[in-house]
N, C-alpha and C positions, 0 to 999 in steps of 0.2 A: 249100771254097766250097759243095759239094753239101750238106754237113752244115748249113751256115748256111741254105741255101734250104729244106731239109726242116724245120729248126727254125722258120723263119719261117712256113711253111705250117701247121705243127702249131699254133703259137700263134694264127694267124688263125682257123682253123676251131674251135679249142677256145674262143676268146673270143667268137666271133660270136654264140652264143646269149645270152651275158651282155649283149653290146652291144644286141642286139635287145630284150631285156627292159628295159634301161635306157631305151630310146626309148619303150617302150609302157607303162611302169609308172605314168605320170601321165595316163593316159587318163580317169581319174575322180578327183575330189577330194571331200572332205567338209568342209562349212562349218558352223560353229556361230555363231549370233547370240545374245548373252546380256547382259541387263542385270544386272550383278553386285552392285548395291546396296553399292558400296564394300567388298565382301567381308565384309559384316555379315549373318550369319544373322538374319532378322527376329525369331526367337523368343529371341534372345540379345542383349539391349540392350548396346551398347558393345563387343561382342566383334568382333574382326577375325580372319577365318579364311581366309587365302589358300590354305591347303592344300585346303580344301573346294572352292573354286572351281576350282583347278587340277585336282583329281581329276575334277570334272565334265567339264572340257575334255578331259582324257586319255581318260576312259572313253567319251566320245562318238566317239572315233576321228577327231576333226577335224584337218584339215591347215591350216585357217585359222579363226581366232576373231575375230569382230567384237564388241567389248565396249563397253558403255555404263556410265555412273556409275563411273568409275575415278578413284581418288584417287592423287595423287603428292605426297609430302612434306607431307601434311596432319597437323595435330595429332590429329584424331579417329581417324586410322588409323596412329598411332605414327610418323609421319614417313616411312613406307615409300614406295618407288616401286612401286606395285602393278603397273604395266605390265611393268616389268622383272622383278619377282618372279614374276609369272604366266607370263611367257615362259620363265623358267628352270625353273620347277616343272612346266610342262605339256609341255616338250620342243619347243615351237614357238619356235625360237631366234632368229627375226627378229621385231622388233616396232617399233612407233612409237606414241607417245602424242601426243594432240592436245588442247591445252588449250581449254576453253570459257570458264571463269571462274576468278577467284581465290576461294579459299574456305578457311577454317580454317587460314590460314597457309601454304597451298600451292596446288596446281593441281587442277582438277576437269574431267573431260572424257571422251573416248572413246579407244579404242585398237584397233589392228590387230595381231594375232599371226599368224605364218606359219611353215610348215615350209620355205617357199621364200624366196629372197632378195627383198628389198623395195627399191624406189627411188621417186623422183619423188613425194615426200610433199607433199600440199596440204591446206589447211584453209580452209573458206569459212564466214564468219559468215552466219547465216540471219536472215530478217526478224524484227524485234522491235518492230514499230510499236505494238503494245499492250505497254506496258512490262512486261517479264518477264525471266526468266533467259535469258541469251544461249545460243543453240544453234548447233551447227556441223555441217557435212558434212565428213567426213574421207576422203581418198583416198590410195591407194598403188598402185604397179604391182608385181605379183608375177611373177617369171620362173620358170616350171616347167621340167622337163627337156625337152630338145629345142628350147629357145628359145621355147616357147609363153608368151605374156604375157597376163595378165588384169588388169583394173583392179578393185581392191577398194575398197569404200566402206562407211562406217557413219555412223549419225546417231542422235540422240535428240531427238525433236521436242517442241514446247511442249505444255503442258497446255491452253493457251488456243486454242480453235478458230480464232479470227480470225488469229492468228499462224501456226497450223499449215497453214491453207489456202494461205497465201502461201509458207510454207517448202516445201511439196510442189511448188508451181509452180517455185520456185527450183531445187530439186533436179533436177527434170525438165529445166530449161534447162541447168544446169551439166553434166549427164550426157548431154545429147543428142548424137547423132552421135559416139559414142566411137570412137577409133581402135582400141581393143582391146575385146574382150568384157568385160562388167561383171558383178560380183556385189555386190549392195547388201543389207546387213542392218541391222536396228536396232529400237529401241523407238519406234514411231510414235505412241503414245498415241492411237490411233484404231481404231475397230472396222471390220471388213470392209465393213459396210453404210454407213459414213460417206461423205460427199462426197469427203473427201480420199483414202480408200482405193479408192473406185470410180474416181477419176481415176488413181491409181497402177496399178490393174489393167488399165486401157486403154493405159497407156504402157510398162509393164514386165510381165514374166512372173513370177507368184508361184510359190513352190515347191509350192503346193497350192491347190485350190479348196475343199477340205474342211478348214477351219481348226479347230484345237483350241485351247481357252482356254490362255492363257499367264500370266494374272495374276488374283489373287495366287497364290503358289505352293501354298498350302493351299486346297482347294476353289475352284480357279480358275473364274471366271465370265465372262471377257472375253478377246478376242484383241486384243493391241496390239503384238505382236512378230512380225516378218516377215523373210523372205529373198526377194529378187527377182534376176532376171537381165535383162540387155539385151544382145543380140548386136550386134556391131560392123558398121559400114558398110565397114570395111577389107577389101579384096579378099583379102589373104593371112592374115587373122586366123583363129583357131579359132572353132568354134561350140559354144555351151554349151546343154545340155539337162538339165532336172531328171530324176533317175531314182529319187529317194526323198525322203521328208519325214517328220519325226516331231517331236513335242514330248516332251521328257524329263520324266517325272512323278515324284512322291514325293521331291523334292529340296528340302532346307531351307537350302541355302547362300546363297540370295538370295530376295527377295520375288517375283521373276519366275521362270518356267520357261524353259529354253533351247530354241530352235528349231534343229533340225539338218537339213541337206539334203545329199543326194548329187547331184553334178553330173557328167554325162558331157561329155568334151571331145573334139571331133573336128576335124581340119584340113579346110579347104575343099578 
């Protein structure tokens, strides 16, 4: 019996540091928001290169990828499920695809990839009163180590300003008073000084105030891709805070440059 007690004590104290590390290892996460241009390098017409996009995601060190312009089973992209393939190739093993429209014999939309388990998937059709391509807001709940939960969201807004203004208001309404802290990334098709993004900056916290151009990928001259956070009203939820921001440059995998943000997570 004494030997069993001694063995139990030995295992407890030898494993305690590992357990403590496990509880603290997800105190920060890295998020990438990337319009992937259906994995078509813009300088190579008709070429589909999922390896190039997956490499960008891997090299960014991202734990979560918020992707736009994703093809699933389309003729133009060889019938591949790009969300699934990018999940596998990037090592972000949890994923969900959200259809916005039918296109080229398949589905076209946005996707969320994650190192952490995902659940509670929702897709919201956004305002389209000026007839245009349907846009969506996509959300999923990610559960980090220690039971910390954060709401993830991504979107790709309209090129038409009239639709975009209403879409921004809808997003604000849908994501207001979240139960869990929120990370939102996407292609907003609007510059920081626009009416839409000024509204966003008052309602959400951007990853930076000093934005770098994200489009086009060569000689970029405008900022249209962003990452935001919004903390929860929930008493027991975690608190998010940006600790880093960068735009990855010199990348030819898409016509957009990816935005990467580091986020610190603390419990209340």
